[in-house]
Backbone bond lengths (Angstrom), bond angles and torsions (degrees), N, CA, C in turn:
res aa  C-N    CA-C-N  psi(-1)  N-CA   C-N-CA  omega(-1)  CA-C   N-CA-C  phi
1 X - - - 1.458 - - 1.529 111.73 -
2 X 1.366 117.71 -42.97 1.460 118.82 -179.94 1.517 111.59 -64.28
3 X 1.351 118.21 -32.23 1.459 121.30 176.92 1.530 110.00 -67.04
4 X 1.345 117.44 -40.96 1.460 121.47 177.83 1.524 110.73 -62.06
5 X 1.319 116.82 -45.42 1.466 120.88 -178.88 1.512 110.60 -61.75
6 X 1.356 116.96 -44.43 1.463 119.46 -178.04 1.519 111.16 -66.33
7 X 1.334 116.55 -43.48 1.454 120.98 -177.63 1.522 111.57 -63.82
8 X 1.334 117.65 -35.85 1.458 121.91 -175.17 1.527 112.08 -108.12
9 X 1.328 116.50 24.14 1.455 119.87 -173.15 1.526 112.79 -60.79
10 X 1.332 117.55 -42.01 1.466 119.95 -179.07 1.517 111.10 -61.36
11 X 1.335 117.22 -44.27 1.467 121.13 178.81 1.522 111.12 -64.27
12 X 1.330 116.46 -43.59 1.458 120.30 179.77 1.524 111.81 -63.03
13 X 1.335 115.78 -36.89 1.460 119.34 178.72 1.527 111.26 -67.53
14 X 1.348 117.07 -37.74 1.462 120.23 177.63 1.529 110.49 -64.99
15 X 1.333 116.12 -41.08 1.473 119.86 177.40 1.527 110.01 -63.11
16 X 1.325 115.11 -41.67 1.459 119.52 -178.99 1.528 111.18 -63.30
17 X 1.344 116.31 -43.15 1.464 119.38 179.18 1.531 111.29 -64.71
18 X 1.356 116.38 -37.57 1.467 120.43 177.91 1.526 110.63 -62.45
19 X 1.330 116.34 -45.97 1.454 120.31 179.98 1.523 110.93 -65.69
20 X 1.327 116.11 -36.95 1.466 119.32 177.39 1.519 110.81 -59.28
21 X 1.349 115.23 -43.76 1.465 119.84 -179.16 1.521 111.01 -65.98
22 X 1.330 116.03 -40.69 1.465 119.99 -177.97 1.522 111.67 -69.47
23 X 1.352 115.02 -38.62 1.464 119.87 -174.60 1.522 113.16 -97.13
24 X 1.347 116.46 -1.24 1.472 121.36 -177.99 1.531 110.66 57.74
25 X 1.324 115.42 46.27 1.466 122.76 -172.99 1.524 108.46 -119.35
26 X 1.320 117.23 122.76 1.462 121.72 -175.39 1.517 110.20 -91.67
27 X 1.356 116.77 105.58 1.461 120.71 -177.15 1.521 112.63 -64.85
28 X 1.336 118.12 -27.87 1.459 120.57 -178.53 1.523 110.83 -62.47
29 X 1.327 117.01 -25.83 1.461 120.16 179.27 1.523 112.10 -75.68
30 X 1.353 117.03 -17.17 1.459 120.56 -174.00 1.533 111.26 -132.95
31 X 1.342 118.05 57.44 1.461 119.97 -179.09 1.523 111.44 -80.37
32 X 1.337 116.39 167.17 1.454 120.35 171.60 1.526 108.17 -66.13
33 X 1.346 118.24 161.74 1.468 119.55 178.05 1.527 113.05 -55.91
34 X 1.347 117.33 -39.64 1.461 119.98 -179.71 1.522 111.37 -66.03
35 X 1.339 117.06 -43.02 1.456 119.94 178.29 1.521 111.35 -69.32
36 X 1.320 116.74 -32.55 1.460 120.46 176.85 1.524 110.15 -62.10
37 X 1.354 116.06 -41.83 1.468 119.30 177.02 1.526 110.50 -64.73
38 X 1.344 116.74 -40.03 1.470 119.26 -178.38 1.524 110.71 -65.24
39 X 1.335 117.49 -39.61 1.463 120.88 175.90 1.520 109.80 -56.40
40 X 1.331 115.76 -44.62 1.469 120.27 -178.46 1.525 111.09 -66.91
41 X 1.343 117.66 -41.18 1.469 120.23 178.16 1.527 110.58 -59.03
42 X 1.333 115.57 -46.29 1.462 120.53 -177.45 1.524 111.29 -64.29
43 X 1.334 116.23 -45.49 1.465 120.20 -177.09 1.523 112.30 -73.45
44 X 1.331 116.52 -47.66 1.467 119.59 -175.06 1.517 112.73 -67.51
45 X 1.339 116.70 -24.97 1.462 120.05 178.69 1.529 112.39 -101.69
46 X 1.331 116.08 6.87 1.468 122.10 176.78 1.526 111.90 51.00
47 X 1.342 115.86 47.14 1.464 121.09 -178.61 1.529 109.76 -66.70
48 X 1.338 115.95 131.16 1.466 121.41 179.79 1.524 112.38 -115.02
49 X 1.342 117.37 -14.19 1.464 120.93 -177.71 1.521 109.52 -143.66
50 X 1.337 116.58 124.51 1.459 122.49 174.35 1.519 108.64 -110.48
51 X 1.324 116.56 125.05 1.461 122.55 173.64 1.519 107.56 -97.81
52 X 1.317 116.14 114.60 1.463 123.78 -173.84 1.532 108.41 -102.89
53 X 1.324 116.35 93.22 1.470 122.03 -174.05 1.527 109.32 -96.63
54 X 1.328 115.63 118.08 1.456 121.40 -171.62 1.512 108.94 86.70
55 X 1.342 115.65 58.56 1.469 121.26 -169.08 1.514 113.71 -81.62
56 X 1.343 117.69 -19.41 1.458 122.14 -173.85 1.531 108.81 53.70
57 X 1.322 119.31 -123.38 1.470 120.73 -175.83 1.531 112.59 -100.06
58 X 1.335 116.65 12.53 1.457 120.03 175.51 1.508 115.71 101.66
59 X 1.341 117.12 19.86 1.463 120.15 -178.42 1.533 111.99 -59.94
60 X 1.331 116.04 -44.98 1.467 119.65 -175.28 1.523 111.28 -68.55
61 X 1.333 116.38 -43.51 1.462 119.48 178.55 1.514 111.91 -61.84
62 X 1.336 116.85 -41.62 1.468 120.84 177.61 1.521 110.88 -62.13
63 X 1.323 115.36 -39.17 1.464 119.91 178.97 1.527 110.94 -64.75
64 X 1.335 116.21 -40.55 1.466 119.79 177.70 1.523 111.22 -59.21
65 X 1.324 115.78 -44.62 1.472 118.81 179.52 1.530 110.77 -65.58
66 X 1.338 117.29 -35.01 1.466 120.55 -177.34 1.521 112.05 -67.87
67 X 1.344 117.94 -23.06 1.464 120.40 179.73 1.526 112.02 -100.05
68 X 1.333 116.13 7.21 1.456 119.30 171.50 1.514 116.60 99.88
69 X 1.331 118.57 4.83 1.460 119.83 177.15 1.525 109.76 -70.19
70 X 1.334 117.56 127.42 1.462 121.99 -175.11 1.527 113.12 -115.52
71 X 1.328 117.42 4.22 1.454 120.83 -177.80 1.516 113.43 -81.26
72 X 1.323 115.44 -170.24 1.462 122.42 -178.37 1.530 111.02 -75.97
73 X 1.337 116.25 139.99 1.464 122.90 172.95 1.522 107.82 -123.97
74 X 1.327 116.59 132.42 1.460 121.44 172.94 1.524 107.48 -124.90
75 X 1.323 116.23 117.38 1.461 122.11 -175.51 1.520 111.14 -107.54
76 X 1.348 115.11 147.92 1.459 122.32 179.10 1.522 108.96 -127.29
77 X 1.328 116.80 125.10 1.465 121.53 179.34 1.528 109.17 -145.62
78 X 1.344 117.48 120.35 1.467 120.06 -175.83 1.525 116.20 -85.21
79 X 1.341 118.68 -26.07 1.465 119.61 -173.82 1.528 110.31 -81.42
80 X 1.326 116.39 139.41 1.465 121.45 -170.40 1.520 113.67 -64.79
81 X 1.332 117.52 -48.63 1.461 120.12 -177.12 1.527 111.60 -62.17
82 X 1.326 116.13 -45.89 1.463 119.37 -179.89 1.527 110.71 -66.42
83 X 1.333 116.68 -40.33 1.470 119.33 -178.82 1.523 111.62 -63.18
84 X 1.324 117.89 -37.89 1.464 120.84 178.59 1.525 110.93 -57.03
85 X 1.328 116.47 -43.72 1.463 120.86 179.30 1.527 110.89 -71.17
86 X 1.331 116.45 -39.24 1.461 121.03 177.42 1.527 111.06 -61.26
87 X 1.327 116.54 -46.20 1.461 121.07 -178.39 1.529 111.18 -62.74
88 X 1.338 116.54 -40.67 1.462 120.38 179.48 1.529 110.96 -63.35
89 X 1.327 116.16 -36.56 1.460 121.01 179.89 1.522 111.34 -74.26
90 X 1.327 116.90 -47.51 1.463 120.61 -173.79 1.526 113.15 -69.56
91 X 1.328 118.26 -28.86 1.468 119.66 -177.28 1.530 112.05 -69.38
92 X 1.328 116.93 -11.80 1.464 120.50 175.97 1.525 111.75 -81.39
93 X 1.333 115.86 -6.41 1.461 122.28 -173.76 1.528 108.36 -121.99
94 X 1.329 117.57 117.84 1.465 122.00 -176.34 1.521 112.99 -64.22
95 X 1.316 117.04 -21.36 1.465 120.72 -177.36 1.529 112.42 -107.89
96 X 1.318 116.83 22.28 1.469 121.12 -178.80 1.524 108.71 -131.53
97 X 1.325 116.52 113.26 1.466 122.67 177.52 1.519 110.59 -111.65
98 X 1.319 116.84 148.84 1.464 121.55 -179.15 1.523 110.17 -129.96
99 X 1.342 115.97 140.17 1.463 122.40 178.78 1.521 110.16 -122.89
100 X 1.340 114.72 141.34 1.466 121.34 -173.90 1.526 111.21 -96.85
101 X 1.317 116.86 66.86 1.454 122.02 173.11 1.521 109.48 -162.29
102 X 1.325 114.47 166.83 1.460 121.15 178.33 1.521 109.83 -94.69
103 X 1.308 117.23 152.45 1.456 120.99 167.51 1.523 108.07 -95.99
104 X 1.345 116.17 143.21 1.448 120.59 -178.43 1.514 111.45 -161.42
105 X 1.331 116.18 -156.17 1.459 119.92 -174.80 1.521 113.24 -101.66
106 X 1.340 118.06 11.02 1.468 122.13 177.58 1.527 109.19 -152.26
107 X 1.309 115.35 164.61 1.462 121.82 172.96 1.516 107.95 -103.83
108 X 1.324 117.29 118.96 1.454 119.37 -178.45 1.522 111.59 165.68
109 X 1.316 115.85 -151.82 1.463 121.99 -178.87 1.518 110.49 -117.21
110 X 1.317 115.98 155.70 1.457 121.30 178.38 1.527 108.26 -153.40
111 X 1.342 115.20 -170.74 1.453 121.86 179.43 1.517 108.58 -131.78
112 X 1.322 116.76 133.15 1.459 121.27 -178.85 1.518 109.98 -112.94
113 X 1.326 115.92 143.89 1.471 122.33 174.81 1.518 108.60 -83.60
114 X 1.320 117.32 125.49 1.460 122.34 -179.44 1.527 109.16 -94.77
115 X 1.319 116.46 125.41 1.470 120.97 179.50 1.526 110.95 -91.73
116 X 1.300 114.71 159.28 1.464 120.86 179.59 1.523 111.03 -60.27
117 X 1.332 116.92 -38.28 1.467 120.51 -177.40 1.526 113.27 -90.11
118 X 1.330 117.74 1.54 1.469 124.41 179.16 1.529 113.20 73.44
119 X 1.338 118.64 -48.13 1.463 120.92 -173.51 1.526 113.33 -69.02
120 X 1.337 118.08 -18.02 1.465 121.15 -178.13 1.530 112.71 -99.19
121 X 1.326 117.68 8.94 1.465 121.25 177.48 1.527 109.74 -60.52
122 X 1.338 117.00 142.47 1.458 119.84 -174.00 1.520 111.79 -154.02
123 X 1.319 115.77 151.25 1.457 120.62 171.89 1.523 111.18 -75.15
124 X 1.334 117.16 -13.22 1.456 122.53 178.83 1.527 109.97 -102.18
125 X 1.333 116.20 161.44 1.461 120.73 174.17 1.525 109.33 -79.02
126 X 1.330 116.39 144.86 1.460 118.63 179.08 1.527 111.25 -86.81
127 X 1.330 115.51 167.85 1.458 122.81 -179.64 1.530 109.94 -113.66
128 X 1.325 117.97 157.95 1.480 121.36 -174.97 1.518 114.59 -54.44
129 X 1.337 118.28 -35.83 1.460 119.64 -176.88 1.530 112.86 -64.10
130 X 1.324 117.19 -26.15 1.464 119.03 176.48 1.521 110.46 -69.73
131 X 1.317 117.06 -44.91 1.463 121.17 -178.56 1.528 110.35 -66.65
132 X 1.339 116.48 -35.55 1.459 119.95 177.25 1.526 111.22 -61.80
133 X 1.319 115.92 -38.14 1.457 120.83 -179.14 1.524 112.40 -80.47
134 X 1.341 116.10 -37.50 1.472 121.01 -176.80 1.521 108.81 -140.36
135 X 1.332 118.48 88.20 1.470 121.55 -177.97 1.522 113.96 -54.66
136 X 1.326 117.34 -30.21 1.465 120.58 -179.78 1.522 112.73 -72.49
137 X 1.348 116.63 -4.40 1.466 120.38 176.41 1.524 111.99 -80.72
138 X 1.315 117.88 -4.55 1.468 121.72 -179.75 1.530 110.41 -60.29
139 X 1.337 115.84 142.22 1.458 120.55 179.32 1.525 110.34 -78.72
140 X 1.335 115.35 139.18 1.464 120.36 -177.99 1.523 112.50 -125.25
141 X 1.343 117.92 -8.95 1.464 120.88 -178.33 1.520 109.50 -164.51
142 X 1.331 116.15 173.59 1.462 123.19 174.36 1.521 108.66 -128.66
143 X 1.330 115.80 153.96 1.464 120.28 -179.77 1.528 109.47 -144.64
144 X 1.324 117.04 137.81 1.455 121.33 175.30 1.525 108.99 -77.87
145 X 1.331 115.68 135.28 1.467 120.47 -177.05 1.525 110.67 -136.54
146 X 1.326 115.06 166.47 1.459 122.01 172.74 1.521 109.65 -97.77
147 X 1.329 115.38 146.50 1.464 122.24 179.76 1.529 108.85 -128.90
148 X 1.325 116.30 138.36 1.461 120.85 175.78 1.523 109.78 -135.32
149 X 1.323 115.80 148.26 1.459 120.75 172.51 1.531 108.54 -78.25
150 X 1.317 116.43 140.99 1.457 118.82 174.57 1.520 110.43 -60.49
151 X 1.325 116.67 -35.67 1.463 120.17 179.28 1.531 112.31 -60.53
152 X 1.329 117.64 -25.62 1.464 120.89 -178.49 1.525 112.63 -78.23
153 X 1.325 117.31 -20.25 1.467 120.66 -173.66 1.518 114.03 -125.21
154 X 1.323 117.71 -8.40 1.463 121.99 -169.40 1.527 112.88 -56.33
155 X 1.306 117.43 -46.72 1.462 120.44 -176.46 1.524 112.63 -67.65
156 X 1.322 117.31 -20.66 1.464 121.07 176.82 1.530 111.89 -83.42
157 X 1.325 116.82 -15.47 1.461 121.29 -175.95 1.526 113.26 -92.89
158 X 1.307 116.59 -23.66 1.461 120.30 -169.16 1.521 112.13 -126.34
159 X 1.334 114.24 161.12 1.460 121.68 169.19 1.526 107.42 -99.21
160 X 1.312 117.02 156.74 1.461 120.72 -179.83 1.524 111.80 -59.61
161 X 1.325 116.15 -27.75 1.464 120.83 -177.34 1.527 113.32 -83.22
162 X 1.342 118.08 -7.46 1.465 121.18 -176.52 1.526 112.28 -69.79
163 X 1.324 115.05 142.18 1.461 122.33 167.23 1.527 106.29 -103.09
164 X 1.341 116.47 118.53 1.466 121.14 -167.00 1.526 111.96 -105.46
165 X 1.331 114.44 134.71 1.464 124.67 175.61 1.526 106.41 -115.49
166 X 1.323 117.09 118.25 1.467 122.23 -177.40 1.521 109.93 -105.72
167 X 1.339 116.50 117.38 1.468 121.81 175.54 1.527 108.18 -106.66
168 X 1.340 117.17 127.45 1.467 121.56 -179.48 1.524 108.95 -125.42
169 X 1.322 115.47 118.06 1.465 122.24 177.47 1.523 106.22 -138.66
170 X 1.337 116.32 85.78 1.466 121.03 -170.19 1.524 112.36 -124.81
171 X 1.320 116.60 26.73 1.466 122.22 172.02 1.525 112.95 51.89
172 X 1.328 115.21 62.15 1.457 121.92 176.34 1.513 114.75 90.86
173 X 1.327 117.15 -14.24 1.470 122.16 -175.24 1.537 112.28 -91.83
174 X 1.327 116.54 9.14 1.464 121.05 -175.00 1.533 112.50 -59.00
175 X 1.329 117.15 -40.43 1.457 120.28 -179.08 1.521 111.51 -60.81
176 X 1.333 117.30 -38.97 1.454 121.51 179.86 1.523 111.10 -68.23
177 X 1.339 116.88 -35.71 1.463 119.88 175.38 1.523 110.08 -62.63
178 X 1.327 116.80 -43.84 1.466 120.72 178.34 1.533 111.32 -63.34
179 X 1.325 117.00 -40.31 1.469 120.16 -179.40 1.518 112.13 -61.67
180 X 1.323 116.19 -28.89 1.461 120.09 178.57 1.518 113.25 -90.93
181 X 1.336 116.63 9.48 1.467 120.57 -175.06 1.525 112.70 -132.23
182 X 1.322 117.70 22.42 1.463 120.31 -171.87 1.529 113.18 -61.85
183 X 1.320 117.88 -36.04 1.468 120.27 177.21 1.524 110.66 -77.39
184 X 1.316 116.67 -40.12 1.464 121.42 -179.55 1.524 111.69 -62.15
185 X 1.339 116.75 -36.20 1.464 120.87 -176.49 1.525 112.41 -59.45
186 X 1.317 116.76 -26.18 1.460 120.17 179.48 1.523 111.76 -64.83
187 X 1.345 116.81 -20.17 1.458 122.27 -177.57 1.532 112.25 -111.85
188 X 1.323 116.69 6.82 1.464 121.91 179.42 1.524 109.03 -102.38
189 X 1.328 117.41 128.83 1.458 119.95 -173.92 1.519 113.04 -85.24
190 X 1.354 117.72 -40.47 1.461 121.04 -176.05 1.516 109.97 -131.91
191 X 1.336 116.33 139.47 1.462 122.92 173.82 1.523 108.77 -121.37
192 X 1.318 116.50 130.51 1.468 122.53 168.02 1.521 106.38 -112.47
193 X 1.329 117.47 121.18 1.461 119.86 -169.67 1.528 111.05 -141.37
194 X 1.316 115.86 141.12 1.458 121.10 177.96 1.530 109.92 -74.87
195 X 1.350 116.52 135.17 1.460 121.70 -178.22 1.520 109.47 -133.30
196 X 1.334 116.23 138.96 1.465 121.68 -174.67 1.532 111.55 -94.31
197 X 1.334 116.11 118.79 1.466 120.17 169.45 1.524 109.68 -76.68
198 X 1.323 115.65 -36.52 1.463 123.38 172.71 1.524 106.41 -126.39
199 X 1.336 119.04 122.51 1.468 120.51 -176.18 1.526 112.20 -56.93
200 X 1.335 116.04 134.20 1.463 121.40 177.15 1.528 112.04 -121.24
201 X 1.329 116.79 -6.80 1.463 121.89 177.43 1.526 109.31 -135.63
202 X 1.323 116.45 139.75 1.461 121.45 179.75 1.529 110.65 -63.55
203 X 1.329 116.42 130.72 1.454 120.51 175.10 1.512 115.12 85.41
204 X 1.324 118.13 1.62 1.466 120.02 178.56 1.525 110.17 -81.60
205 X 1.323 116.02 155.76 1.456 120.38 177.67 1.527 110.34 -78.46
206 X 1.318 115.88 149.95 1.459 121.00 174.33 1.526 109.66 -78.56
207 X 1.311 116.22 169.45 1.465 123.23 176.18 1.532 110.31 -52.65
208 X 1.336 115.67 -49.37 1.467 120.49 -177.57 1.527 111.44 -66.02
209 X 1.328 116.86 -40.57 1.460 120.68 -179.99 1.526 112.07 -65.46
210 X 1.336 115.90 -38.06 1.467 119.06 179.79 1.520 110.95 -67.37
211 X 1.336 116.84 -41.60 1.463 119.57 177.47 1.526 110.05 -62.23
212 X 1.326 116.51 -42.66 1.463 120.57 179.31 1.531 110.70 -61.78
213 X 1.327 116.90 -43.04 1.470 120.62 -178.91 1.533 111.36 -64.15
214 X 1.340 115.81 -48.14 1.459 118.79 -177.31 1.529 111.99 -70.54
215 X 1.325 117.21 -31.79 1.465 120.21 174.85 1.523 110.10 -62.37
216 X 1.333 116.60 -41.87 1.470 120.97 177.88 1.524 111.55 -64.45
217 X 1.333 116.26 -25.27 1.465 121.09 178.53 1.527 111.93 -91.45
218 X 1.339 116.60 12.66 1.468 124.08 175.35 1.528 113.62 75.35
219 X 1.343 116.78 27.92 1.458 120.92 175.04 1.529 109.85 -107.53
220 X 1.332 115.74 138.41 1.456 122.16 -178.07 1.529 110.03 -111.84
221 X 1.343 116.73 131.52 1.458 122.07 178.60 1.532 109.84 -69.12
222 X 1.361 116.50 126.46 1.458 119.64 -178.63 1.534 113.29 -123.78
223 X 1.350 117.45 -11.42 1.463 119.10 179.99 1.522 109.97 -164.12
224 X 1.349 115.77 156.66 1.465 122.17 176.72 1.524 108.72 -133.88
225 X 1.341 116.00 135.14 1.461 122.36 175.95 1.525 108.52 -116.85
226 X 1.327 117.89 136.64 1.457 121.33 -176.30 1.523 111.41 -73.67
227 X 1.359 116.02 158.31 1.453 121.48 -178.96 1.519 111.64 -139.31
228 X 1.354 116.79 -138.16 1.462 121.73 -179.07 1.531 111.52 -61.67
229 X 1.332 116.00 148.74 1.455 121.06 175.05 1.526 109.71 -141.11
230 X 1.334 116.01 160.13 1.458 121.14 176.77 1.523 108.93 -73.71
231 X 1.332 116.24 124.59 1.459 119.70 -175.65 1.520 112.35 -65.10
232 X 1.338 117.26 -33.98 1.465 120.09 -177.33 1.516 112.59 -73.88
233 X 1.328 117.07 -35.87 1.461 120.36 -173.22 1.519 114.27 -109.86
234 X 1.331 116.89 -22.59 1.457 120.30 -174.66 1.511 113.58 84.29
235 X 1.341 117.27 -2.47 1.464 120.80 -179.37 1.530 110.66 -68.34
236 X 1.320 115.87 132.61 1.460 120.20 177.23 1.525 110.83 -67.66
237 X 1.338 116.12 137.49 1.461 121.81 173.46 1.518 110.90 -94.51
238 X 1.325 116.68 -36.99 1.447 120.19 -176.69 1.521 110.74 -152.01
239 X 1.318 115.24 157.82 1.456 122.85 176.83 1.524 108.05 -139.03
240 X 1.314 116.15 166.39 1.459 121.70 169.77 1.521 108.14 -101.27
241 X 1.320 116.32 127.60 1.457 120.79 173.76 1.515 109.80 -101.15
242 X 1.332 116.87 140.25 1.464 121.77 175.88 1.523 107.58 -112.10
243 X 1.331 115.37 125.29 1.457 122.38 -175.38 1.522 110.04 -123.57
244 X 1.335 115.95 144.55 1.461 120.30 176.56 1.526 109.79 -114.80
245 X 1.314 115.69 141.53 1.457 122.30 -179.89 1.534 108.59 -72.26
246 X 1.317 116.79 111.16 1.464 121.10 -175.52 1.525 112.07 -62.19
247 X 1.320 116.56 -29.26 1.463 119.78 -178.88 1.523 112.62 -77.85
248 X 1.344 117.47 -14.37 1.465 121.66 -179.95 1.521 112.39 -112.37
249 X 1.333 116.96 -6.24 1.476 120.72 -176.19 1.523 111.32 -68.77
């Protein structure tokens, strides 16, 4: 069920907004606990710019708008099919820009594995436990993509006055995104990042390793959001961790 919700999040959000309009019901007043925390993070830290890394078709950006965030969104999506849908969605919003490349630890070209469900596409190879939990995560094709370091473009994306929230959901490739953003991270206040309790992609960092890495970079864990789980056992495979920059707090 959680895989269905994530895959169809944009459609579900459109249905929700339609029903809100018909029923005169304000969804922002009644968010889930996780979204309620995100609203507070955005407001209490006066976030003006969200970097949406691994945007797929725009689910996260749509969710931000549904909870009342009115600031700038910049999304990054390397796969062609997903980017086409993302671009069509974002161009309707004056404060939402989309770029057709991946963020990583180098500037250049690479190859990404395309999954059947689109959202599980990754520059890394997947592991059996992911397919056991979500069969539609199986890879069905490959695509050549462009990769850029956040450090190479960061100053062109933001104003000095911006308070930046960095969301990274890149299917195991999160560590490589961080490696290409070491200078930028000094100016980023909040990071929301996917972390593996059980590895699902080759070469990805574990939950403990990611916390250790971000702690060394002066980020403090302040919240956790649940993610994929094993259908047979209920065991969580991954979660989203939210970290705040201790030097900017």
